[in-house]
Structures are given as C-alpha cells and as structure tokens.
C-alpha positions in Angstrom: 28.7 -23.3 33.4 29.0 -26.3 35.4 25.6 -27.7 37.0 26.7 -28.6 40.7 23.2 -30.3 41.8 19.3 -30.6 41.8 19.0 -27.0 43.1 21.0 -25.2 40.1 18.3 -27.0 37.9 15.5 -25.9 39.6 16.8 -22.3 38.9 17.1 -22.5 35.7 14.2 -24.1 35.0 12.6 -21.1 37.2 14.5 -18.7 34.8 12.7 -20.7 31.5 9.4 -20.2 33.1 9.9 -16.5 33.7 11.1 -15.7 30.3 8.3 -17.7 28.1 6.0 -15.7 30.7 7.0 -12.3 29.0 4.7 -11.4 25.8 5.5 -8.7 23.7 2.4 -6.6 23.0 0.5 -7.2 20.1 -1.2 -4.4 17.8 -3.7 -5.0 15.8 -4.7 -2.8 12.8 -8.3 -1.1 12.9 -10.1 1.1 10.2 -10.9 4.7 11.1 -14.1 4.6 9.6 -16.1 1.4 11.1 -13.5 0.5 14.0 -13.3 -3.0 12.2 -10.2 -5.0 12.7 -10.9 -7.2 9.4 -8.2 -4.4 7.6 -5.7 -6.0 5.5 -2.4 -4.5 3.7 -3.5 -3.5 0.4 -0.3 -1.6 -1.8 2.3 -0.1 -1.2 4.7 2.3 -3.7 6.5 5.6 -3.3 3.6 7.0 -1.2 3.6 4.5 1.5 1.4 1.9 2.6 -2.2 1.7 1.7 -4.9 -0.6 3.9 -8.3 -1.9 3.1 -10.8 -2.7 5.3 -12.8 -6.0 4.1 -15.9 -4.6 6.1 -16.4 -1.2 4.6 -14.5 -1.0 1.9 -12.4 1.7 3.4 -9.0 2.2 1.3 -6.6 4.5 2.9 -3.3 5.4 4.7 -4.7 6.2 7.8 -5.1 3.4 10.2 -5.7 2.6 14.0 -3.5 0.6 15.7 -4.8 -0.5 19.5 
C-alpha cells in the first residue's frame, strides 16, 4: 500500500483511533454468598475449578460473573 498524500495518513490515523476505542468486555468474578468481588482461584483438578472468597471464606465451584 502506498501513501499518496496527507489525506491518506489522516484516514489511517482515524482508523487506528477507532480501533483503540473498542474495548473488550471484562467479566468480574463474584462470591455467591456475600457478592464480594474479592474472589481468587483456589485450586483445580478432576472436578474442575474451585474459587475462594477472601471476605467471607467461601470455597466452591459455583461463582457469579458480572
């Protein structure tokens, strides 16, 4: 691709800015007992993932995503 003039450069800069504006949604893990977002990955194995809430101490596989 060859750039012919300043208009082409401006168009490319606009496209780059539009791409930067688009953001991917972020999911937040939440405790099903106390609704805290202070949840961390605890362990995993044959049965799947386990999570632990640092606020209430809940440990389990059931976790909410917001």
